[in-house]
N, C-alpha and C positions, 0 to 999 in steps of 0.2 A: 219530258221531265228536266227540270233545271236544278242543279245543285249549287247553292251559294253557302256562305258562311253560316247562315241560320238554318241549314238543313238539319232535321232531327237526327240525333245520334252522332254528329260530327264532333271530334275532339280536336281542338286547336293546339298543335304542337309547334316547335320552333320553326321548322321549315316546311311543314305539311299539315293537312287535316286528315285525321285518321278515322276510319269507319269500321266497326266490328260487325261482320256479317257480309251479306251479298247485296248488290244493287241490281234490280231488274226492272225493265220497262218495255212495253210493247211499242212505244213510240221512240222518238229520238232522245238522246241524253246529252245535255250540255252542262259542262262543269265550269263554273265561274268563281274561282277562289283566289283571284288576284295573282300574286307571284308564287303561290304555294301549290304543291302537288296534292292529289287525292290518293291516299293509301287505303286500300280496301282489303280486309283479311280474307274474304271469300272471293266470289266471282263478280264480274260486271257484264251484263247482257243488255242489249238494246235491239228492239225490232227494226229500228231504222239506223241512223248514224250515231256516232259518238264523237263529240267535240270536247277535247279534254283540257282546254285552257293551257296551262304550263305543262303538266304531265300527269300520268296515271299509272298506278302500280297495283296489281291484284295478286293476292296469295294463290288464287286459282286461275281460271281462264278469263279472257276478255273476248267477247263476241258481239259483232254488230251485223245487222242485216244489210246495212249500207256501208259507209266508210268510217275509218277511225283516224282522227287527226289530233296531234298534240304539238304545242309550241316547243316543248323540250322532249322528254322521253316517254316511251311506252314500255312497260315491263309486266310480265305475267309469270307466275310460278308454273302454270300449266301452258296451254296454247293460246295463240292470238288468231282470230279468224274474222274476216270481213267480207261481205258480199261484194263490196266495191274495193276501193284502195285503202292503203295504210300509209300514213305520212307522219314523220316526226322530225322536229327541228334538230334533235340530237339523236340518241340511239333507240333501237328497238331490240328487246330481249325477251325470249320465252323459254321456259324450262322444257316445253314440248315443241310442237311445230308452229310455224307462222304461215298462214294461208290467206290470199287475197284474190278476189275475182278479177280485180284490175291490177294496178301497180303497187309496189312496195318501195318507199323512198325514205331514207334517213340521212340527216346531216352528218351523223357520225357512223357508228357501226351497226350491223344487223347480226344477231346471234340467236340460234335456236338449238335446243337440245336434240331435236329430231329434224325434220325436213323444212325447207322453205319453198313455197310454191306461189307463183303469181301468174294470173292470166295475161298480164301485160309485162312490163319490165321490172327489174330489181336494180336499185341504185343506192349506193352507200358512199358517204364522204370518206369513210375509213374502210374497215374490213368487213367481209361477209363470211360467216362461219356457221356450218350446220352439222349436227351429229349424223344426219342421214344425207339425203340428196338435196340438190338445188335445181329448181326447174322454173323457167320463165317463158311465156309465150312470145315475148319480145327479147330484148337484150339484157345482159347482166353486166353491171359496171361497178367497180369498187376503187376508191382512191388508194387503198392499200391492197392487202391480199384477199384471195378467195380460197376457202377450204371447205371440203365436203367429205363426210365419212363414207358416202356412197358416190353416185354419179352426179355430173353437172350437165344440164341440158338447156339450150336457149334457142328460140326460133330465129333470133337474129344473131348478133355477135356477142363475144365475151371479152371483157377488158379489165385488167387489174394494174394498179400502180406498182405493185410488188409481184409476188408469186401467185401461182394457181396450183392447188393440190386437190386431187380427187381419189377417194378410196376405190373407185371403180373407173369407168370410162368417162369421156367428155365428148359432147356432141353439140355442134352449133351450125345454124343455117348460114352464117357468114363467118368472118374471121375470128381467130382466138389470139389475143395479144396480152402479154404481160412484160414487166421490166425486171423480172427475177427468174426463178426456176419454174418450169412447167412440169408438174409431176403427176402421173396417174398410173393406176394399176393395170388396166386393160388396154383398150384401144381409144384413139382420138379421131374424130371426123370433123373437119371444118369445111365450110362452103357447100353444104349439102341442102341448101334451101330448095324447096319445091315451088315456091311462089315467085321466083325470079331465076334468071340464068346467072349463076355465080361465076365470076371470072376475075382475073387480076387480083386486086387487094382483097376481094371477098374470100379468097382461098388461103390467105396468109395464116400461118401458125408461127407466131413471133415470140421469142423469149431469149434469155441469156443462156439457159441450159434446158434441155428437154430430156426427161427421164420417162420413157414410155414409147409405145408403138404408134406412130402416126399413120393411119390407114388412108386418110384422104386430106389433102391440103398441101400448100407450098411452104416448106420450112424456111424460116429466115432467123438465123442466130444473131443476136445483138452482141456487140463488143462488151467485154467485162469492164 
């Protein structure tokens, strides 16, 4: 299915095209609205991939059997779920959870009211924030801070340009590094990869301040 300016039911507004209701297809969904976003009051679902042109926003959920990609942002009042990867030139935001079978990448921030989960890596140009946990099969990287209401877990390393905060524990196969405060409620384990022998820098737990109990890893405090 391809949505252009002539798609039935679209209302042309100043910076977007608005659609009242839900959009569903068993095939792929391509949105070609030039420089304008598509705003849908209900949900957006595609059996295959979703290519959103500039951006897409749904009052309910966004779900694709394959990947979801937008030149700018992806926003959903409920959850965002893709069988493959999710990629946005700017931000990704969901009122509920964000889940991808492969990677999640945003040029700006990633924010979810519940959890964020990726089979591969999670990368954001700015911050990553989840009301619940953050989990990635590979690494987690943020240009700014990382914050989770529950735990943070990565198969590879975790890195943040600012601080890292978890409501529960933090676990990484490789190093955990940030340039601010590293704060967590329970325990922290770094360098516990089962797929390689972690040594040297793989074991680093690096931050300006650490508030929590480091159970496994080599602590290195940065100068203020």
